[in-house]
C-alpha positions as CSV (number, residue, x, y, z in Angstrom):
1,M,76.8,134.0,117.2
2,P,80.5,134.2,116.4
3,E,81.6,136.6,113.6
4,R,81.6,134.8,110.3
5,R,85.1,135.1,108.7
6,K,85.9,135.5,105.1
7,I,86.6,132.1,103.5
8,L,88.9,131.4,100.6
9,V,87.5,128.2,99.0
10,V,90.1,126.3,96.9
11,L,88.6,124.3,94.1
12,K,90.2,122.2,91.3
13,G,88.1,123.9,88.7
14,Y,85.1,126.2,88.7
15,P,82.4,126.1,87.4
16,R,81.9,122.4,86.6
17,L,78.7,120.7,85.4
18,S,79.7,117.5,87.2
19,E,80.1,119.2,90.6
20,T,76.7,120.8,91.3
21,F,76.8,119.4,94.8
22,I,79.8,121.7,95.5
23,A,78.0,124.7,93.9
24,Q,74.8,124.2,95.9
25,E,77.0,124.1,99.1
26,L,78.7,127.3,98.1
27,L,75.3,129.0,97.5
28,G,74.0,127.6,100.8
29,L,76.9,129.1,102.7
30,E,76.4,132.5,101.0
31,K,72.7,132.5,101.8
32,A,73.7,131.8,105.5
33,G,75.8,135.0,105.5
34,F,79.3,133.7,104.8
35,H,81.7,135.8,102.7
36,L,83.4,133.5,100.1
37,T,86.0,134.0,97.5
38,L,86.5,131.1,95.1
39,I,90.1,130.1,94.2
40,S,90.2,127.9,91.2
41,M,93.2,125.9,90.1
42,R,91.9,125.5,86.6
43,R,89.8,127.5,84.2
44,P,86.4,126.1,83.2
45,T,86.2,123.7,80.2
46,D,82.4,123.0,80.2
47,T,80.5,125.0,77.6
48,K,77.3,125.1,79.8
49,R,76.5,126.3,83.3
50,H,73.9,125.2,85.8
51,P,71.5,127.9,87.1
52,V,73.1,127.5,90.6
53,H,76.4,128.9,89.2
54,D,74.7,132.1,88.2
55,E,73.2,132.6,91.7
56,I,76.6,132.4,93.4
57,K,77.9,135.9,94.0
58,A,81.4,135.0,95.1
59,R,84.3,136.4,93.1
60,V,86.4,133.7,91.3
61,V,90.2,134.0,91.2
62,Y,92.1,131.7,88.9
63,L,95.6,130.5,89.9
64,P,98.2,129.6,87.2
65,E,97.1,126.2,85.9
66,Y,100.6,125.5,84.7
67,L,103.4,127.5,86.2
68,H,105.3,128.1,82.9
69,E,102.2,129.9,81.5
70,E,102.4,132.7,84.1
71,P,106.0,132.8,85.2
72,L,105.8,136.4,86.5
73,R,103.0,135.6,89.0
74,V,104.9,132.6,90.2
75,L,108.2,134.4,90.6
76,K,106.5,137.2,92.5
77,G,104.9,134.6,94.7
78,L,108.3,133.0,95.4
79,F,110.0,136.3,96.2
80,A,107.2,137.4,98.5
81,G,107.3,134.0,100.2
82,F,110.9,134.5,101.3
83,G,109.7,137.2,103.7
84,K,106.9,135.3,105.3
85,P,107.4,133.7,108.8
86,G,106.1,130.4,107.5
87,F,108.5,130.0,104.5
88,R,111.0,127.8,106.3
89,A,108.2,125.5,107.6
90,L,106.7,125.3,104.1
91,M,110.0,124.3,102.5
92,K,110.6,121.7,105.2
93,R,107.2,120.2,104.6
94,F,107.6,120.4,100.8
95,L,111.0,118.7,101.0
96,A,109.5,116.0,103.1
97,D,106.7,115.4,100.6
98,L,108.8,115.5,97.5
99,P,110.7,112.2,97.8
100,R,107.3,110.4,98.2
101,D,105.8,112.3,95.2
102,M,108.6,113.3,92.8
103,S,106.3,114.8,90.2
104,R,105.6,118.0,88.4
105,N,102.3,118.2,90.2
106,R,104.1,118.5,93.5
107,F,106.0,121.6,92.2
108,R,102.8,123.0,90.7
109,R,101.0,122.9,94.0
110,L,103.9,124.7,95.7
111,G,103.9,127.4,93.0
112,Q,100.1,127.8,93.2
113,A,100.3,128.1,97.0
114,L,103.0,130.8,96.7
115,V,100.8,132.8,94.2
116,L,97.8,132.4,96.5
117,A,99.7,133.6,99.6
118,R,101.1,136.6,97.8
119,E,97.9,137.8,96.2
120,W,95.6,136.8,99.1
121,P,92.3,137.9,97.7
122,D,89.7,139.8,99.7
123,N,91.7,139.6,103.0
124,G,90.6,136.0,103.5
125,Q,90.6,134.8,107.1
126,W,90.1,131.1,106.6
127,L,90.9,128.5,103.9
128,H,88.7,125.6,102.9
129,A,89.5,123.1,100.2
130,H,87.1,121.0,98.2
131,F,88.8,117.6,97.6
132,I,91.5,116.3,99.8
133,H,94.0,115.6,96.9
134,T,95.4,118.5,94.8
135,P,93.2,121.4,96.1
136,A,94.1,120.4,99.7
137,S,97.8,120.3,98.8
138,V,97.6,123.9,97.6
139,T,95.5,124.9,100.7
140,D,97.7,123.1,103.2
141,Y,100.9,124.7,101.8
142,A,99.2,128.2,101.7
143,S,98.1,127.6,105.3
144,I,101.7,126.8,106.4
145,L,103.1,129.9,104.7
146,T,100.4,132.3,106.0
147,G,99.4,130.8,109.3
148,V,95.7,131.0,108.3
149,P,93.9,127.8,109.4
150,W,92.3,125.4,106.9
151,T,89.6,122.8,106.6
152,V,88.6,120.4,103.9
153,S,85.6,118.6,102.2
154,A,86.7,115.2,100.9
155,H,84.5,113.3,98.4
156,A,85.4,110.2,96.5
157,K,88.3,110.0,94.0
158,D,90.3,112.3,96.1
159,I,90.2,110.0,99.1
160,W,90.7,106.7,97.3
161,T,93.5,107.8,94.9
162,S,95.5,109.6,97.6
163,P,98.2,107.6,99.4
164,D,97.7,106.9,103.0
165,W,100.8,109.0,104.1
166,E,99.3,112.1,102.4
167,L,95.9,111.7,103.9
168,N,97.5,111.2,107.3
169,T,99.6,114.3,106.9
170,K,96.7,116.5,105.7
171,L,94.3,115.3,108.4
172,G,97.0,116.1,110.9
173,T,97.1,119.8,109.9
174,A,93.5,120.5,108.8
175,R,91.3,121.8,111.7
176,W,88.6,119.3,110.5
177,A,87.4,117.4,107.5
178,V,84.0,116.4,106.2
179,T,83.2,113.6,103.8
180,C,80.0,112.4,102.1
181,T,80.0,108.6,102.5
182,R,80.4,106.3,105.5
183,S,83.1,104.3,103.7
184,G,85.2,107.4,103.1
185,W,84.6,108.6,106.6
186,E,85.7,105.3,108.1
187,H,88.8,105.1,105.9
188,M,89.9,108.6,106.8
189,R,89.3,108.1,110.5
190,S,91.5,105.0,110.4
191,L,94.4,107.1,109.1
192,T,94.6,109.8,111.6
193,G,95.2,110.2,115.3
194,R,92.4,112.7,115.4
195,P,89.4,110.6,114.3
196,D,86.9,113.0,116.0
197,A,88.0,115.7,113.5
198,V,86.6,113.7,110.6
199,H,82.8,114.2,110.1
200,L,80.3,112.4,108.0
201,S,78.0,114.8,106.0
202,Y,75.9,113.7,103.1
203,H,75.8,116.6,100.8
204,G,72.3,115.8,99.7
205,L,70.1,117.5,97.1
206,D,68.5,120.9,96.8
207,L,65.0,119.7,96.7
208,A,63.7,123.1,95.6
209,R,65.4,122.4,92.3
210,F,64.1,118.9,92.2
211,G,60.5,119.3,93.1
212,R,58.1,116.4,93.4
213,F,57.2,114.8,90.1
214,E,53.4,114.7,90.1
215,G,53.2,112.8,86.8
216,Q,53.5,109.1,86.2
217,H,56.3,107.0,84.7
218,S,55.0,104.8,81.9
219,N,53.7,101.3,82.0
220,R,56.0,100.1,79.3
221,D,57.1,96.5,79.7
222,G,59.3,95.9,76.7
223,T,56.7,94.0,74.7
224,D,55.8,96.7,72.2
225,P,58.5,97.4,69.6
226,S,56.9,100.8,68.8
227,D,57.0,101.9,72.5
228,P,60.3,100.6,74.0
229,V,61.2,100.9,77.7
230,L,63.4,104.0,78.2
231,L,66.6,103.4,80.1
232,L,68.6,106.5,81.3
233,S,72.1,107.1,82.7
234,V,73.8,110.3,83.6
235,G,77.5,110.5,84.2
236,R,80.9,111.1,82.8
237,A,82.3,108.4,80.5
238,V,85.1,107.4,82.7
239,E,86.2,104.0,84.1
240,K,84.6,104.1,87.5
241,K,81.1,104.7,86.1
242,G,81.2,101.2,84.5
243,Y,79.5,102.0,81.2
244,D,81.3,99.2,79.4
245,V,79.8,96.8,82.0
246,L,76.4,98.3,81.4
247,L,76.7,97.9,77.6
248,R,77.7,94.3,78.0
249,A,74.7,93.7,80.3
250,L,72.4,95.3,77.7
251,A,73.8,93.0,75.1
252,L,72.7,90.0,77.2
253,L,69.1,91.0,77.3
254,P,66.6,88.8,75.4
255,K,66.3,90.0,71.7
256,S,62.5,90.0,72.2
257,L,62.8,92.7,74.8
258,N,62.2,96.2,73.5
259,W,64.3,99.0,75.0
260,R,66.3,102.1,74.2
261,F,69.1,103.7,76.2
262,E,70.0,107.4,76.6
263,H,73.3,108.5,78.1
264,I,73.8,112.1,79.3
265,G,77.4,113.3,79.9
266,G,80.8,113.9,78.4
267,G,84.0,112.1,79.2
268,D,87.2,110.8,77.7
269,E,85.9,107.2,77.0
270,L,82.8,108.2,74.9
271,A,84.5,107.2,71.6
272,R,85.5,103.8,73.0
273,L,82.1,103.2,74.4
274,K,80.4,104.1,71.1
275,A,82.7,101.6,69.4
276,L,81.9,99.0,71.9
277,A,78.2,99.6,71.5
278,A,78.6,99.1,67.7
279,E,80.6,95.9,68.3
280,L,77.9,94.5,70.5
281,G,75.2,95.4,68.0
282,L,73.5,98.0,70.3
283,A,74.2,101.2,68.4
284,G,70.7,101.5,67.0
285,N,69.2,101.3,70.6
286,I,71.4,104.0,72.1
287,A,71.4,107.9,72.0
288,W,74.6,109.6,73.3
289,K,73.3,113.0,74.3
290,G,76.4,114.7,75.6
291,A,76.5,117.2,78.5
292,M,73.3,118.9,79.4
293,A,72.2,121.7,81.8
294,Q,70.3,120.7,85.0
295,K,66.8,121.6,83.7
296,E,67.3,119.3,80.7
297,V,68.5,116.5,82.9
298,L,65.5,116.9,85.2
299,A,63.2,116.5,82.2
300,H,65.0,113.3,81.2
301,Y,64.6,111.8,84.7
302,R,60.8,112.5,84.4
303,S,60.4,110.9,81.0
304,A,62.5,107.8,81.6
305,D,61.4,104.4,83.0
306,L,64.6,103.2,84.7
307,F,67.9,104.7,85.7
308,A,71.1,102.6,85.6
309,L,74.7,103.3,86.8
310,A,77.1,100.4,87.0
311,C,79.6,101.9,89.5
312,R,82.9,100.1,89.9
313,I,86.3,100.5,91.5
314,A,88.8,101.6,88.8
315,A,92.2,100.1,88.4
316,N,93.8,103.1,90.2
317,G,91.5,102.8,93.1
318,D,89.2,105.6,92.0
319,R,85.5,105.1,92.8
320,D,82.3,107.1,93.3
321,G,81.3,108.2,96.7
322,L,77.5,108.4,96.5
323,P,76.8,109.6,92.9
324,N,74.5,112.6,93.1
325,V,72.7,111.5,90.0
326,L,71.3,108.5,91.9
327,V,69.9,110.9,94.5
328,E,68.5,113.2,91.7
329,A,66.8,110.3,89.8
330,S,65.4,108.9,93.0
331,S,63.9,112.3,93.9
332,Q,61.8,112.0,90.7
333,R,60.4,108.6,91.6
334,L,62.6,107.0,88.9
335,M,63.7,103.5,89.9
336,C,67.5,103.2,90.1
337,L,69.7,100.2,89.4
338,S,73.3,100.3,90.6
339,T,76.0,98.3,92.3
340,D,77.1,97.9,95.9
341,V,80.2,100.1,95.6
342,S,81.2,102.7,98.1
343,G,78.2,104.9,99.2
344,V,75.6,103.5,96.9
345,P,74.1,101.1,99.6
346,E,73.8,104.1,101.9
347,L,71.0,105.3,99.5
348,L,69.7,102.2,97.8
349,T,68.7,98.9,99.5
350,N,68.2,96.1,97.1
351,G,64.5,95.2,96.7
352,E,63.4,98.0,99.0
353,N,64.0,101.2,97.1
354,G,66.1,100.1,94.2
355,L,68.0,97.2,92.7
356,V,71.6,96.7,93.7
357,V,74.0,94.1,92.2
358,R,77.6,93.2,92.4
359,P,80.0,95.4,90.4
360,E,81.8,94.0,87.3
361,D,79.0,91.5,86.8
362,P,77.2,92.0,83.4
363,M,75.1,88.8,83.9
364,A,73.7,90.0,87.3
365,L,73.2,93.5,85.9
366,A,71.3,92.0,82.9
367,G,69.1,90.0,85.2
368,A,68.1,93.0,87.2
369,L,67.6,95.1,84.1
370,E,65.3,92.5,82.6
371,A,63.3,92.2,85.8
372,A,62.8,95.9,86.0
373,I,62.0,96.3,82.3
374,R,59.3,93.7,82.4
375,D,57.6,94.9,85.6
376,P,56.4,98.5,85.7
377,A,54.7,97.9,89.0
378,L,58.0,97.0,90.6
379,R,59.6,100.1,89.1
380,R,56.8,102.2,90.6
381,Q,57.0,100.6,94.0
382,L,60.8,101.0,94.3
383,G,60.8,104.5,92.8
384,D,58.2,105.7,95.3
385,A,60.2,104.3,98.2
386,A,63.4,105.8,96.8
387,E,61.8,109.3,96.6
388,K,60.6,108.9,100.2
389,R,64.1,108.1,101.4
390,V,65.7,111.1,99.5
391,R,63.1,113.6,100.9
392,E,63.5,112.4,104.4
393,H,67.3,111.9,104.6
394,F,69.1,113.7,101.7
395,D,67.9,117.3,101.9
396,Y,71.1,119.4,101.4
397,H,70.0,121.9,104.0
398,S,71.0,119.3,106.7
399,S,74.6,119.3,105.4
400,I,74.7,123.1,105.2
401,K,73.6,123.4,108.8
402,Q,76.3,120.9,109.8
403,L,79.0,122.9,108.0
404,I,77.7,126.2,109.5
405,R,77.9,124.6,113.0
406,L,81.4,123.3,112.3
407,F,82.7,126.7,111.2
408,E,81.0,128.6,114.0
409,E,82.2,126.2,116.7
410,E,85.7,126.6,115.3
411,W,85.5,130.3,115.3
412,Q,84.5,130.5,118.9
413,Q,88.0,129.3,119.6
414,P,91.0,131.6,119.4
415,S,92.7,131.5,116.0
């Protein structure tokens, strides 16, 4: 077995409640014997942590989030950069990128890369970025300056909101890239002359944390006003999650149908969604619960009757890959209703292990919601099939093994 090198993992922010799939991957690599140092471009804003974050032993180093806040670190990085063999190549690359992205962010990524290269924590021997947009920019620049090779895990928003020229450039310099949906994999392969360096790797679920639900979801069918069907959704209140579409679908349900809806998650659009719910006359049926820790979310999956997520492609091209919450809910035999966007059909097949409708279609969504609310036997059948698929095909140990193989195959080669 080749020696396992020390990896500096560059992240946009750490820890983040919405990125447990990254945290479980970091923990899996640590358990496999890899030495990690986490390089975070932002300090945490979440007030809660998942248990997995407390199990990760890696040291966390925070780069200057805004260059003007820590000018001394940035200046020291710049002066140290002058003496590095890769400085001229870095500036050539930066000046080629700048006309295509004349933004403060572009200068920020350069400054963060200079700081990282100067401070170089724990004698790192490899660079790995999570997300192919801004974290990969810092990582790529630091790699050019130091000569240390780099790799990248791409996910969803980072792929679809990055311009093709930038993806092409990064895929040309990274040793390899992994991504978690077939649609993202195919898109990135189409943009590079090295398609074999792009790998499909579903990040899956830590099934030890989402053990089998031995209880039963209820037989509620919407006919009893004192015992309404419980609908659940977990996700940030942002455009790509389609919560406005879901609210409009709920407003189309027959008035005789008894339901209540719980939303878990933060997000910038919460106030607008609450106002829309009031406008639609739904406020009395909805509980906005805010962000929750993983154990609390798990309890909600088990008590709910139906999970709904109306994924869509946002105006700026942003979209989900395969939302981890759909995998989590499915692991608890909770029937899921979603849309045929991006990686969702790679988990859910309409009528087989879930219900899948077109995005941006409140009428179709309302029809599927009504069918599921009225038919507990259908919910049970689809939920059982979804759990079977998750436990057979979405165990995160498979993705960890694939990453280990990719790293070790690379490290058998000369640096």
